[in-house]
N, C-alpha and C positions, 0 to 999 in steps of 0.2 A: 523460468521460464513463462513469459505469457501469453497470452494470446487475446487480440482484440475483437471486436464486434466484424468485421471481415474475413475474418478467420487465419490472419497474418502472425504468421510465431515472430516473437521477439525473446532473445535468448543473451545473458548478459553475464561475466564475472569477473572479478576484479576489475577492471578500466575500459573491458571491453565492451561492446553491443553489437548482435548483429540480425536482421529479420531475413525472414523466407516469405515472400508472398504469395499468398494462396491460391488465386488466379495465375500470376508466370512464371510463379516458383522462381522468380528474379530476388537473388541474395544481397542485404546491403548491409555494409559496417561499417563501424567507427571506433575509433582508438583514442580515450580519455585520461593518457596516464598522467596531464598538467595537471587534474582537477584531483588526482588523487582515488582510489576506490568507489565506485558505486554503492552509494546506500540503499537508494530507493528509485526503481524505475516507476514512474505513473504513467497509466493510459488512463485515466479518468478523462479527458476528451482525447479522440482516438487520432485525431488530426493536427494534435499541439501535442504527443510525447512528453514527458521530462524526466531529465534525469536529475538525483539530490546527489549532492557529495558532501559529507558532514565534514571532512576534511580540510576543502576550504571552503568551508558555508558557501556554496554556490551553488545555483538550479541552474541547469541547462535546457533551452527548449531546441527540440529537435524537428524538423518536417519530416514528410513520408521514407525518407531517403535516409536519415538518421542525422541528418548536415543539419551543423548548428545552425539555429534561428535568430536566439537571442540568450543572454546569459544575465541572470539576477543576482547581485554578492551582495548575499544576508550582511556580513559583516557592517556591511556600509549602512546598512538600519539601523543599529541599534540596538536591538534586540536582545542582546545577549548571543549566548550559545545556543544554537538552535539543534536539535538530535535526530527529529521526527519532522517529515518536512508531507504530504499529501496535494492532490488536486483539489478541485471546488467544480463543479459542472454550473454552477454560477457566476465563476470566472474570479481566478484568485488563487492563495493556497493557503492552507491551514498550515502553521506551526507551533513545534513546541521548545518550550525554553524548559530540559531537564534540571538546569539548576536552580532558575525559581519559580519551576511548578506552575507555570505560566502558558498558557492556552491565546495562540495568533493567528487572528487571518487579516493578510494583506491582498491589498488588488494585485494586478499581474505586474505592473511597474513598483511596485515596493512600500506603498502605502499603508499603514492601519487602518484597518476596517471595525474590528471586533478585537477588544485584551482583557480577557478574565485573567486575571493576576493570582497567583498562588490560590493554588487551588489547596494544596498541603494545608492550610491554613484551615481549612473544611473540616465539618464534625467525621466524616469520612474516614476511617481506619484504613488506611491506602500507601503504599512508598511512592505512589507516583513515580514510579519508574518506567515511563512510558516505551511500550519494547514496538507499536504498531500502531496504526491510525490511518483510517481510509473514510471517505463519502459515501453514500450512497442512499439514492432516493433523498429523504428531506430529514437525513439523520449526519452524525460523525460518527465514529464508533471508532475509541480507542481503548488500548491493553495494557493493565502490567500483569504481573505476575500472577495475580490471583481474582482480576475483576475485567469485567468487559464494561466499557463504561459507555454509555449510548446521550450524545448531543443532540440537541434541534440545530440549526442553519445561525440559531441568534448565541452561539454557545452557552446554552441553558443545559443544564445537566437534569435529563429526564427520567433515565434510568441505571440501576447499577446490579451486575447481575453476580455473583461468585461462582469463578469457574477457573482450575490452575490455567495458566498460560500454555498454549500451546499450536501450533500452526493454525492462524487464521485467514481463510479466505470469506468473501461477499460473491455469493452465488443466487441468482434470484429472487435479490433484495432479503437474501437471507444473510444470517451472518455463521458463517459454518467453518468447524477445526478439528482436526488431527492429529492426534496424540500417540502416536505409534500402535495403538490398541485399535481404535474407532471411530469412527466417523460422527458428528454429533451436532444438530443445529443450536447455536444457543441462541439465538436471536433471530425472528422476536417470540421463540415456546423453544425450551426445552426438552430435546427428542434426540434418542441415539438414534442413527442412521443403519450404520453396518457396521461386523468386525470387518478388516481389513488386510491381509500378509504382507501387502506389497504396500510402497512410500508413491505417494501422489506424485506428479511429474508438474502436469498441468493443469488449470480450471477456466471453465470460460462456460458463458449463460448456459449452453450446455448440458453441463454438469462438470464430475470430478473426472481426468484421467489418470490411468496409473498401465505401467510398463508390463505386462505379463511377466514381461521377460527383462531382469532389471541390466542383463546387457546383452537386449537387444529391444531400441530404442524406436527401430519399426512396427514394432506390435505392441497395440494399446488394448486397453478396455476401457467401458465406459460406465461410470456411476453415475444414475443420477436420484435424485433422494423422493 
């Protein structure tokens, strides 16, 4: 589940996605069975959200009714097998090739802008098995099993934070993680925020929302850092 800046709620599972508009309460939905399962849903540009399907190596750009506006087949770009994709507010997409451990940025039509090859050859002790990536502000954040990597928008590595992998979000220009026991800020400063008994369901610029009763999705509590 994700919420955009207008308060619209998006939910997806396997190959289906729906949207509930905050103002009108209208519901839109779409099914992308032909592309496989949804690997990632990205709201970097809320007017052009997109889906990434690893199985078919396809980015599908949507409009505000979840109708398909365009498709980009990554296999045709000859960049190898892409396992992670996130959007860039400066237009285009960041791609991660887990086989060659390469970071790539392409423009909206698929032309490479930045290519950082084989980061596994660096002196950083990491598996470079990237599990999550997202751009925010002037940084690109990436997670493996044990580190948070902070890159600038030119692909330069600025900072490495040693932290075991957990669910990760960006909130108010901070990278926040939840690991079943606690919520903590891991960037820009390391700080434990609160221990929580319930699992978070979604996050937006206001904070983290938790279901008070996991069987009742109508009851929510809000946590702000």
